[in-house]
Biopython code that builds the backbone (N, CA, C, O; Angstrom):
import numpy as np
from Bio.PDB.StructureBuilder import StructureBuilder

atoms = [
    (1, "MET", "N", (0.341, -53.670, 81.584)),
    (1, "MET", "CA", (1.771, -53.466, 81.508)),
    (1, "MET", "C", (2.094, -52.036, 81.941)),
    (1, "MET", "O", (1.405, -51.094, 81.550)),
    (2, "THR", "N", (3.108, -51.884, 82.722)),
    (2, "THR", "CA", (3.491, -50.579, 83.238)),
    (2, "THR", "C", (4.385, -49.857, 82.243)),
    (2, "THR", "O", (5.372, -50.409, 81.756)),
    (3, "GLU", "N", (4.026, -48.625, 81.952)),
    (3, "GLU", "CA", (4.811, -47.790, 81.041)),
    (3, "GLU", "C", (5.833, -47.005, 81.854)),
    (3, "GLU", "O", (5.504, -46.418, 82.885)),
    (4, "LEU", "N", (7.075, -47.002, 81.380)),
    (4, "LEU", "CA", (8.114, -46.247, 82.058)),
    (4, "LEU", "C", (8.008, -44.772, 81.699)),
    (4, "LEU", "O", (7.673, -44.424, 80.567)),
    (5, "LEU", "N", (8.292, -43.911, 82.659)),
    (5, "LEU", "CA", (8.296, -42.482, 82.415)),
    (5, "LEU", "C", (9.704, -42.080, 81.991)),
    (5, "LEU", "O", (10.600, -41.911, 82.819)),
    (6, "THR", "N", (9.874, -41.933, 80.688)),
    (6, "THR", "CA", (11.179, -41.573, 80.144)),
    (6, "THR", "C", (11.393, -40.069, 80.253)),
    (6, "THR", "O", (10.483, -39.326, 80.618)),
    (7, "LYS", "N", (12.593, -39.636, 79.937)),
    (7, "LYS", "CA", (12.901, -38.212, 79.998)),
    (7, "LYS", "C", (12.038, -37.430, 79.015)),
    (7, "LYS", "O", (11.549, -36.350, 79.347)),
    (8, "SER", "N", (11.847, -37.958, 77.819)),
    (8, "SER", "CA", (11.033, -37.247, 76.825)),
    (8, "SER", "C", (9.565, -37.206, 77.238)),
    (8, "SER", "O", (8.899, -36.192, 77.032)),
    (9, "LEU", "N", (9.052, -38.287, 77.817)),
    (9, "LEU", "CA", (7.670, -38.266, 78.304)),
    (9, "LEU", "C", (7.518, -37.315, 79.483)),
    (9, "LEU", "O", (6.477, -36.676, 79.637)),
    (10, "PHE", "N", (8.551, -37.219, 80.314)),
    (10, "PHE", "CA", (8.520, -36.297, 81.444)),
    (10, "PHE", "C", (8.448, -34.855, 80.968)),
    (10, "PHE", "O", (7.665, -34.066, 81.498)),
    (11, "THR", "N", (9.259, -34.502, 79.972)),
    (11, "THR", "CA", (9.227, -33.136, 79.462)),
    (11, "THR", "C", (7.903, -32.845, 78.758)),
    (11, "THR", "O", (7.411, -31.717, 78.804)),
    (12, "THR", "N", (7.327, -33.848, 78.111)),
    (12, "THR", "CA", (6.010, -33.684, 77.508)),
    (12, "THR", "C", (4.969, -33.429, 78.580)),
    (12, "THR", "O", (4.093, -32.583, 78.400)),
    (13, "ALA", "N", (5.049, -34.144, 79.690)),
    (13, "ALA", "CA", (4.098, -33.967, 80.789)),
    (13, "ALA", "C", (4.245, -32.598, 81.436)),
    (13, "ALA", "O", (3.252, -32.012, 81.866)),
    (14, "LEU", "N", (5.465, -32.080, 81.512)),
    (14, "LEU", "CA", (5.651, -30.740, 82.064)),
    (14, "LEU", "C", (5.008, -29.679, 81.183)),
    (14, "LEU", "O", (4.471, -28.685, 81.671)),
    (15, "GLU", "N", (5.071, -29.910, 79.871)),
    (15, "GLU", "CA", (4.481, -28.966, 78.932)),
    (15, "GLU", "C", (2.959, -29.005, 79.003)),
    (15, "GLU", "O", (2.303, -27.964, 79.050)),
    (16, "CYS", "N", (2.409, -30.204, 79.011)),
    (16, "CYS", "CA", (0.951, -30.350, 79.036)),
    (16, "CYS", "C", (0.613, -31.781, 79.467)),
    (16, "CYS", "O", (0.942, -32.724, 78.747)),
    (17, "PRO", "N", (-0.025, -31.962, 80.605)),
    (17, "PRO", "CA", (-0.345, -33.317, 81.075)),
    (17, "PRO", "C", (-1.230, -34.105, 80.106)),
    (17, "PRO", "O", (-1.120, -35.330, 80.042)),
    (18, "ARG", "N", (-2.092, -33.439, 79.362)),
    (18, "ARG", "CA", (-2.962, -34.120, 78.398)),
    (18, "ARG", "C", (-2.138, -34.738, 77.277)),
    (18, "ARG", "O", (-2.472, -35.815, 76.783)),
    (19, "LYS", "N", (-1.057, -34.060, 76.870)),
    (19, "LYS", "CA", (-0.177, -34.601, 75.832)),
    (19, "LYS", "C", (0.457, -35.910, 76.280)),
    (19, "LYS", "O", (0.667, -36.813, 75.471)),
    (20, "LEU", "N", (0.761, -36.011, 77.565)),
    (20, "LEU", "CA", (1.324, -37.246, 78.103)),
    (20, "LEU", "C", (0.337, -38.386, 77.938)),
    (20, "LEU", "O", (0.722, -39.491, 77.556)),
    (21, "TYR", "N", (-0.927, -38.130, 78.222)),
    (21, "TYR", "CA", (-1.946, -39.167, 78.074)),
    (21, "TYR", "C", (-2.022, -39.645, 76.620)),
    (21, "TYR", "O", (-2.024, -40.849, 76.360)),
    (22, "TYR", "N", (-2.084, -38.709, 75.683)),
    (22, "TYR", "CA", (-2.172, -39.091, 74.276)),
    (22, "TYR", "C", (-0.893, -39.763, 73.781)),
    (22, "TYR", "O", (-0.952, -40.644, 72.923)),
    (23, "ALA", "N", (0.252, -39.360, 74.308)),
    (23, "ALA", "CA", (1.518, -39.971, 73.904)),
    (23, "ALA", "C", (1.599, -41.422, 74.384)),
    (23, "ALA", "O", (2.154, -42.274, 73.690)),
    (24, "THR", "N", (1.052, -41.702, 75.557)),
    (24, "THR", "CA", (1.129, -43.060, 76.092)),
    (24, "THR", "C", (-0.009, -43.951, 75.613)),
    (24, "THR", "O", (0.042, -45.167, 75.799)),
    (25, "HIS", "N", (-1.033, -43.369, 75.001)),
    (25, "HIS", "CA", (-2.164, -44.134, 74.472)),
    (25, "HIS", "C", (-2.320, -43.907, 72.966)),
    (25, "HIS", "O", (-3.441, -43.845, 72.461)),
    (26, "ALA", "N", (-1.219, -43.786, 72.262)),
    (26, "ALA", "CA", (-1.227, -43.441, 70.840)),
    (26, "ALA", "C", (-1.943, -44.486, 69.982)),
    (26, "ALA", "O", (-2.515, -44.143, 68.947)),
    (27, "GLU", "N", (-1.920, -45.741, 70.395)),
    (27, "GLU", "CA", (-2.548, -46.785, 69.576)),
    (27, "GLU", "C", (-4.066, -46.677, 69.552)),
    (27, "GLU", "O", (-4.706, -47.281, 68.692)),
    (28, "GLN", "N", (-4.650, -45.932, 70.462)),
    (28, "GLN", "CA", (-6.107, -45.773, 70.525)),
    (28, "GLN", "C", (-6.607, -44.621, 69.664)),
    (28, "GLN", "O", (-7.804, -44.530, 69.394)),
    (29, "TYR", "N", (-5.708, -43.738, 69.229)),
    (29, "TYR", "CA", (-6.107, -42.536, 68.521)),
    (29, "TYR", "C", (-5.461, -42.478, 67.151)),
    (29, "TYR", "O", (-4.282, -42.794, 66.992)),
    (30, "ASP", "N", (-6.254, -42.066, 66.151)),
    (30, "ASP", "CA", (-5.747, -41.927, 64.790)),
    (30, "ASP", "C", (-4.942, -40.639, 64.659)),
    (30, "ASP", "O", (-5.218, -39.640, 65.323)),
    (31, "ASP", "N", (-3.949, -40.689, 63.792)),
    (31, "ASP", "CA", (-3.157, -39.515, 63.484)),
    (31, "ASP", "C", (-3.853, -38.775, 62.342)),
    (31, "ASP", "O", (-4.129, -39.367, 61.299)),
    (32, "ALA", "N", (-4.135, -37.500, 62.530)),
    (32, "ALA", "CA", (-4.834, -36.717, 61.508)),
    (32, "ALA", "C", (-4.003, -36.586, 60.232)),
    (32, "ALA", "O", (-4.558, -36.343, 59.160)),
    (33, "ASN", "N", (-2.694, -36.742, 60.330)),
    (33, "ASN", "CA", (-1.817, -36.589, 59.172)),
    (33, "ASN", "C", (-1.405, -37.918, 58.556)),
    (33, "ASN", "O", (-0.515, -37.946, 57.705)),
    (34, "SER", "N", (-2.013, -38.997, 58.954)),
    (34, "SER", "CA", (-1.598, -40.305, 58.457)),
    (34, "SER", "C", (-1.905, -40.496, 56.977)),
    (34, "SER", "O", (-1.258, -41.308, 56.317)),
    (35, "ASP", "N", (-2.879, -39.766, 56.445)),
    (35, "ASP", "CA", (-3.211, -39.915, 55.035)),
    (35, "ASP", "C", (-2.576, -38.833, 54.157)),
    (35, "ASP", "O", (-2.876, -38.753, 52.966)),
    (36, "ASN", "N", (-1.712, -38.010, 54.728)),
    (36, "ASN", "CA", (-1.039, -36.960, 53.985)),
    (36, "ASN", "C", (0.241, -37.530, 53.361)),
    (36, "ASN", "O", (1.193, -37.860, 54.068)),
    (37, "ASP", "N", (0.251, -37.639, 52.036)),
    (37, "ASP", "CA", (1.403, -38.222, 51.336)),
    (37, "ASP", "C", (2.677, -37.437, 51.550)),
    (37, "ASP", "O", (3.746, -38.027, 51.707)),
    (38, "PHE", "N", (2.584, -36.105, 51.558)),
    (38, "PHE", "CA", (3.770, -35.282, 51.742)),
    (38, "PHE", "C", (4.430, -35.559, 53.086)),
    (38, "PHE", "O", (5.647, -35.735, 53.147)),
    (39, "LEU", "N", (3.662, -35.600, 54.148)),
    (39, "LEU", "CA", (4.225, -35.846, 55.462)),
    (39, "LEU", "C", (4.733, -37.275, 55.611)),
    (39, "LEU", "O", (5.694, -37.520, 56.339)),
    (40, "ARG", "N", (4.102, -38.202, 54.936)),
    (40, "ARG", "CA", (4.537, -39.593, 55.009)),
    (40, "ARG", "C", (5.943, -39.750, 54.423)),
    (40, "ARG", "O", (6.753, -40.509, 54.955)),
    (41, "TYR", "N", (6.236, -39.037, 53.330)),
    (41, "TYR", "CA", (7.542, -39.146, 52.700)),
    (41, "TYR", "C", (8.562, -38.179, 53.297)),
    (41, "TYR", "O", (9.763, -38.446, 53.252)),
    (42, "ALA", "N", (8.105, -37.071, 53.848)),
    (42, "ALA", "CA", (9.029, -36.072, 54.403)),
    (42, "ALA", "C", (9.532, -36.476, 55.783)),
    (42, "ALA", "O", (10.638, -36.101, 56.170)),
    (43, "CYS", "N", (8.745, -37.226, 56.520)),
    (43, "CYS", "CA", (9.109, -37.602, 57.897)),
    (43, "CYS", "C", (9.102, -39.124, 58.024)),
    (43, "CYS", "O", (8.077, -39.713, 58.367)),
    (44, "PRO", "N", (10.222, -39.752, 57.753)),
    (44, "PRO", "CA", (10.246, -41.233, 57.792)),
    (44, "PRO", "C", (10.090, -41.794, 59.176)),
    (44, "PRO", "O", (10.092, -43.013, 59.352)),
]
sb = StructureBuilder()
sb.init_structure("model")
sb.init_model(0)
sb.init_chain("A")
sb.init_seg("    ")
for serial, (resi, resn, name, xyz) in enumerate(atoms, 1):
    if name == "N":
        sb.init_residue(resn, " ", resi, " ")
    sb.init_atom(name, np.array(xyz, "f"), 0.0, 1.0, " ", f" {name:<3s}", serial, name[0])
structure = sb.get_structure()
């Protein structure tokens, strides 16, 4: 499936091309903060 390059993904790619890769393949990588209770409740 082809991923569209949105404005936010474009600005992420301008900042750092590696961030674009991780942003578009997020389901393959675990979030280091996923087990942090404070962040889970502070950022819905």
